[in-house]
Biotite code that builds the C-alpha atoms (Angstrom):
import biotite.structure as struc

atoms = struc.array([
    struc.Atom([35.022, 32.694, 11.839], chain_id="A", res_id=1, res_name="MET", atom_name="CA", element="C"),
    struc.Atom([33.401, 29.277, 12.224], chain_id="A", res_id=2, res_name="SER", atom_name="CA", element="C"),
    struc.Atom([35.437, 26.113, 11.652], chain_id="A", res_id=3, res_name="GLU", atom_name="CA", element="C"),
    struc.Atom([33.440, 25.284, 8.510], chain_id="A", res_id=4, res_name="LYS", atom_name="CA", element="C"),
    struc.Atom([33.826, 28.803, 7.107], chain_id="A", res_id=5, res_name="ALA", atom_name="CA", element="C"),
    struc.Atom([37.575, 28.641, 7.747], chain_id="A", res_id=6, res_name="GLN", atom_name="CA", element="C"),
    struc.Atom([37.782, 25.261, 5.987], chain_id="A", res_id=7, res_name="ALA", atom_name="CA", element="C"),
    struc.Atom([35.912, 26.714, 2.991], chain_id="A", res_id=8, res_name="ILE", atom_name="CA", element="C"),
    struc.Atom([38.300, 29.634, 2.682], chain_id="A", res_id=9, res_name="THR", atom_name="CA", element="C"),
    struc.Atom([41.385, 27.406, 3.099], chain_id="A", res_id=10, res_name="GLU", atom_name="CA", element="C"),
    struc.Atom([40.340, 24.704, 0.612], chain_id="A", res_id=11, res_name="ALA", atom_name="CA", element="C"),
    struc.Atom([41.072, 25.309, -3.049], chain_id="A", res_id=12, res_name="VAL", atom_name="CA", element="C"),
    struc.Atom([39.446, 23.874, -6.144], chain_id="A", res_id=13, res_name="ALA", atom_name="CA", element="C"),
    struc.Atom([41.127, 20.765, -7.432], chain_id="A", res_id=14, res_name="GLN", atom_name="CA", element="C"),
    struc.Atom([40.724, 18.784, -10.643], chain_id="A", res_id=15, res_name="THR", atom_name="CA", element="C"),
    struc.Atom([39.953, 15.166, -9.845], chain_id="A", res_id=16, res_name="LEU", atom_name="CA", element="C"),
    struc.Atom([39.554, 11.945, -11.774], chain_id="A", res_id=17, res_name="SER", atom_name="CA", element="C"),
    struc.Atom([36.609, 9.696, -10.934], chain_id="A", res_id=18, res_name="ALA", atom_name="CA", element="C"),
    struc.Atom([36.985, 5.947, -11.416], chain_id="A", res_id=19, res_name="TYR", atom_name="CA", element="C"),
    struc.Atom([34.060, 3.518, -11.462], chain_id="A", res_id=20, res_name="ARG", atom_name="CA", element="C"),
    struc.Atom([34.704, 0.519, -9.188], chain_id="A", res_id=21, res_name="CYS", atom_name="CA", element="C"),
    struc.Atom([33.878, -2.934, -10.560], chain_id="A", res_id=22, res_name="ALA", atom_name="CA", element="C"),
    struc.Atom([33.010, -4.636, -7.252], chain_id="A", res_id=23, res_name="ARG", atom_name="CA", element="C"),
    struc.Atom([29.975, -2.539, -6.399], chain_id="A", res_id=24, res_name="LYS", atom_name="CA", element="C"),
    struc.Atom([27.570, -0.506, -8.512], chain_id="A", res_id=25, res_name="ALA", atom_name="CA", element="C"),
    struc.Atom([27.732, 3.248, -7.874], chain_id="A", res_id=26, res_name="GLU", atom_name="CA", element="C"),
    struc.Atom([31.034, 3.034, -5.967], chain_id="A", res_id=27, res_name="MET", atom_name="CA", element="C"),
    struc.Atom([33.535, 5.614, -7.231], chain_id="A", res_id=28, res_name="TYR", atom_name="CA", element="C"),
    struc.Atom([37.127, 6.406, -6.372], chain_id="A", res_id=29, res_name="LEU", atom_name="CA", element="C"),
    struc.Atom([38.246, 10.049, -6.651], chain_id="A", res_id=30, res_name="PHE", atom_name="CA", element="C"),
    struc.Atom([41.953, 10.874, -7.053], chain_id="A", res_id=31, res_name="VAL", atom_name="CA", element="C"),
    struc.Atom([43.891, 13.933, -8.215], chain_id="A", res_id=32, res_name="PRO", atom_name="CA", element="C"),
    struc.Atom([43.728, 14.204, -12.016], chain_id="A", res_id=33, res_name="ALA", atom_name="CA", element="C"),
    struc.Atom([46.763, 14.007, -14.242], chain_id="A", res_id=34, res_name="GLY", atom_name="CA", element="C"),
    struc.Atom([48.016, 10.507, -13.443], chain_id="A", res_id=35, res_name="ARG", atom_name="CA", element="C"),
    struc.Atom([47.601, 7.478, -15.650], chain_id="A", res_id=36, res_name="ASP", atom_name="CA", element="C"),
    struc.Atom([45.470, 4.606, -14.385], chain_id="A", res_id=37, res_name="GLN", atom_name="CA", element="C"),
    struc.Atom([48.431, 2.261, -13.768], chain_id="A", res_id=38, res_name="ALA", atom_name="CA", element="C"),
    struc.Atom([50.030, 4.859, -11.459], chain_id="A", res_id=39, res_name="THR", atom_name="CA", element="C"),
    struc.Atom([46.743, 5.440, -9.641], chain_id="A", res_id=40, res_name="VAL", atom_name="CA", element="C"),
    struc.Atom([46.285, 1.702, -9.039], chain_id="A", res_id=41, res_name="GLU", atom_name="CA", element="C"),
    struc.Atom([49.928, 1.236, -7.954], chain_id="A", res_id=42, res_name="ALA", atom_name="CA", element="C"),
    struc.Atom([49.630, 4.055, -5.398], chain_id="A", res_id=43, res_name="ASP", atom_name="CA", element="C"),
    struc.Atom([46.487, 2.678, -3.707], chain_id="A", res_id=44, res_name="LEU", atom_name="CA", element="C"),
    struc.Atom([46.614, 0.381, -0.679], chain_id="A", res_id=45, res_name="PRO", atom_name="CA", element="C"),
    struc.Atom([46.241, -3.296, -1.618], chain_id="A", res_id=46, res_name="GLU", atom_name="CA", element="C"),
    struc.Atom([43.143, -3.782, 0.562], chain_id="A", res_id=47, res_name="ASP", atom_name="CA", element="C"),
    struc.Atom([41.465, -0.813, -1.149], chain_id="A", res_id=48, res_name="LEU", atom_name="CA", element="C"),
    struc.Atom([42.198, -2.277, -4.592], chain_id="A", res_id=49, res_name="MET", atom_name="CA", element="C"),
    struc.Atom([40.679, -5.583, -3.451], chain_id="A", res_id=50, res_name="GLN", atom_name="CA", element="C"),
    struc.Atom([37.576, -3.754, -2.202], chain_id="A", res_id=51, res_name="ALA", atom_name="CA", element="C"),
    struc.Atom([37.096, -1.723, -5.380], chain_id="A", res_id=52, res_name="THR", atom_name="CA", element="C"),
    struc.Atom([38.035, -4.303, -7.978], chain_id="A", res_id=53, res_name="GLY", atom_name="CA", element="C"),
    struc.Atom([38.980, -3.167, -11.453], chain_id="A", res_id=54, res_name="ARG", atom_name="CA", element="C"),
    struc.Atom([38.858, 0.606, -11.940], chain_id="A", res_id=55, res_name="LEU", atom_name="CA", element="C"),
    struc.Atom([37.442, 2.276, -15.044], chain_id="A", res_id=56, res_name="THR", atom_name="CA", element="C"),
    struc.Atom([38.021, 5.984, -15.669], chain_id="A", res_id=57, res_name="HIS", atom_name="CA", element="C"),
    struc.Atom([34.617, 7.697, -15.685], chain_id="A", res_id=58, res_name="ALA", atom_name="CA", element="C"),
    struc.Atom([35.454, 11.405, -15.913], chain_id="A", res_id=59, res_name="MET", atom_name="CA", element="C"),
    struc.Atom([37.532, 14.325, -14.706], chain_id="A", res_id=60, res_name="ASP", atom_name="CA", element="C"),
    struc.Atom([35.860, 17.168, -12.809], chain_id="A", res_id=61, res_name="PHE", atom_name="CA", element="C"),
    struc.Atom([36.677, 20.166, -10.648], chain_id="A", res_id=62, res_name="THR", atom_name="CA", element="C"),
    struc.Atom([35.927, 19.843, -6.940], chain_id="A", res_id=63, res_name="ALA", atom_name="CA", element="C"),
    struc.Atom([35.330, 23.438, -5.901], chain_id="A", res_id=64, res_name="ASP", atom_name="CA", element="C"),
    struc.Atom([34.752, 24.162, -2.180], chain_id="A", res_id=65, res_name="PRO", atom_name="CA", element="C"),
    struc.Atom([32.127, 26.755, -3.118], chain_id="A", res_id=66, res_name="GLY", atom_name="CA", element="C"),
    struc.Atom([29.928, 24.240, -4.962], chain_id="A", res_id=67, res_name="ARG", atom_name="CA", element="C"),
    struc.Atom([28.178, 21.030, -3.982], chain_id="A", res_id=68, res_name="GLN", atom_name="CA", element="C"),
    struc.Atom([28.863, 17.594, -5.394], chain_id="A", res_id=69, res_name="LEU", atom_name="CA", element="C"),
    struc.Atom([25.881, 15.394, -6.196], chain_id="A", res_id=70, res_name="ALA", atom_name="CA", element="C"),
    struc.Atom([26.443, 12.728, -3.538], chain_id="A", res_id=71, res_name="ARG", atom_name="CA", element="C"),
    struc.Atom([29.474, 13.662, -1.455], chain_id="A", res_id=72, res_name="SER", atom_name="CA", element="C"),
    struc.Atom([30.493, 16.594, 0.696], chain_id="A", res_id=73, res_name="ASP", atom_name="CA", element="C"),
    struc.Atom([33.141, 18.453, -1.327], chain_id="A", res_id=74, res_name="VAL", atom_name="CA", element="C"),
    struc.Atom([35.044, 19.378, 1.845], chain_id="A", res_id=75, res_name="HIS", atom_name="CA", element="C"),
    struc.Atom([35.237, 15.731, 2.928], chain_id="A", res_id=76, res_name="GLN", atom_name="CA", element="C"),
    struc.Atom([36.409, 14.767, -0.561], chain_id="A", res_id=77, res_name="VAL", atom_name="CA", element="C"),
    struc.Atom([39.176, 17.386, -0.597], chain_id="A", res_id=78, res_name="LEU", atom_name="CA", element="C"),
    struc.Atom([40.204, 16.584, 2.975], chain_id="A", res_id=79, res_name="LYS", atom_name="CA", element="C"),
    struc.Atom([40.439, 12.858, 2.251], chain_id="A", res_id=80, res_name="SER", atom_name="CA", element="C"),
    struc.Atom([42.472, 13.474, -0.890], chain_id="A", res_id=81, res_name="ILE", atom_name="CA", element="C"),
    struc.Atom([44.842, 15.765, 1.001], chain_id="A", res_id=82, res_name="ALA", atom_name="CA", element="C"),
    struc.Atom([45.289, 13.198, 3.791], chain_id="A", res_id=83, res_name="GLU", atom_name="CA", element="C"),
    struc.Atom([45.125, 9.854, 1.961], chain_id="A", res_id=84, res_name="LYS", atom_name="CA", element="C"),
    struc.Atom([45.486, 10.692, -1.720], chain_id="A", res_id=85, res_name="GLY", atom_name="CA", element="C"),
    struc.Atom([42.008, 9.369, -2.573], chain_id="A", res_id=86, res_name="TYR", atom_name="CA", element="C"),
    struc.Atom([38.320, 9.495, -1.634], chain_id="A", res_id=87, res_name="TYR", atom_name="CA", element="C"),
    struc.Atom([36.019, 6.475, -1.919], chain_id="A", res_id=88, res_name="LEU", atom_name="CA", element="C"),
    struc.Atom([32.378, 7.373, -2.623], chain_id="A", res_id=89, res_name="GLN", atom_name="CA", element="C"),
    struc.Atom([30.158, 4.543, -1.454], chain_id="A", res_id=90, res_name="MET", atom_name="CA", element="C"),
    struc.Atom([26.841, 3.648, -3.089], chain_id="A", res_id=91, res_name="PRO", atom_name="CA", element="C"),
    struc.Atom([23.688, 5.057, -1.598], chain_id="A", res_id=92, res_name="GLN", atom_name="CA", element="C"),
    struc.Atom([21.760, 2.819, 0.742], chain_id="A", res_id=93, res_name="THR", atom_name="CA", element="C"),
    struc.Atom([18.098, 1.990, 0.256], chain_id="A", res_id=94, res_name="GLU", atom_name="CA", element="C"),
    struc.Atom([17.289, 4.358, 3.147], chain_id="A", res_id=95, res_name="ALA", atom_name="CA", element="C"),
    struc.Atom([19.154, 7.209, 1.390], chain_id="A", res_id=96, res_name="ASP", atom_name="CA", element="C"),
    struc.Atom([17.236, 6.586, -1.824], chain_id="A", res_id=97, res_name="ILE", atom_name="CA", element="C"),
    struc.Atom([13.860, 6.397, -0.028], chain_id="A", res_id=98, res_name="GLU", atom_name="CA", element="C"),
    struc.Atom([14.555, 9.637, 1.862], chain_id="A", res_id=99, res_name="ALA", atom_name="CA", element="C"),
    struc.Atom([15.508, 11.383, -1.377], chain_id="A", res_id=100, res_name="MET", atom_name="CA", element="C"),
    struc.Atom([12.359, 10.122, -3.115], chain_id="A", res_id=101, res_name="MET", atom_name="CA", element="C"),
    struc.Atom([10.200, 11.363, -0.210], chain_id="A", res_id=102, res_name="THR", atom_name="CA", element="C"),
    struc.Atom([11.727, 14.836, -0.488], chain_id="A", res_id=103, res_name="ILE", atom_name="CA", element="C"),
    struc.Atom([11.286, 14.927, -4.276], chain_id="A", res_id=104, res_name="ILE", atom_name="CA", element="C"),
    struc.Atom([7.683, 13.736, -3.993], chain_id="A", res_id=105, res_name="SER", atom_name="CA", element="C"),
    struc.Atom([6.880, 16.324, -1.314], chain_id="A", res_id=106, res_name="ALA", atom_name="CA", element="C"),
    struc.Atom([8.427, 19.137, -3.326], chain_id="A", res_id=107, res_name="GLU", atom_name="CA", element="C"),
    struc.Atom([6.461, 18.145, -6.446], chain_id="A", res_id=108, res_name="LYS", atom_name="CA", element="C"),
    struc.Atom([3.219, 18.193, -4.465], chain_id="A", res_id=109, res_name="SER", atom_name="CA", element="C"),
    struc.Atom([4.000, 21.634, -3.073], chain_id="A", res_id=110, res_name="GLY", atom_name="CA", element="C"),
    struc.Atom([4.769, 20.413, 0.448], chain_id="A", res_id=111, res_name="ASN", atom_name="CA", element="C"),
    struc.Atom([8.210, 20.983, 1.848], chain_id="A", res_id=112, res_name="ARG", atom_name="CA", element="C"),
    struc.Atom([9.451, 18.402, 4.349], chain_id="A", res_id=113, res_name="PRO", atom_name="CA", element="C"),
    struc.Atom([10.732, 19.670, 7.670], chain_id="A", res_id=114, res_name="LEU", atom_name="CA", element="C"),
])
């Protein structure tokens, strides 16, 4: 069994809370659900809290290893949460956005990018 396949079978779905970070648009912090915001903030490293700024609860969701997340690799998210207790999703770069727009445009025109 490949390393990735083994990781998929070992990882289990987990309910997470997503917090919007005030310092940067589209930056989100994922943590295990079920804790109040004060506890979440108290448990984070001070330098991380300085980098994120004020946190605002956005939603709770299930991170399931068998499904994809919109902008993050679910396995990386679950691994980071298991190791550090949180996952920080950074905003997309301009290059990411341009690449995505190129793919969408090509698919709409019937061409599939290589």
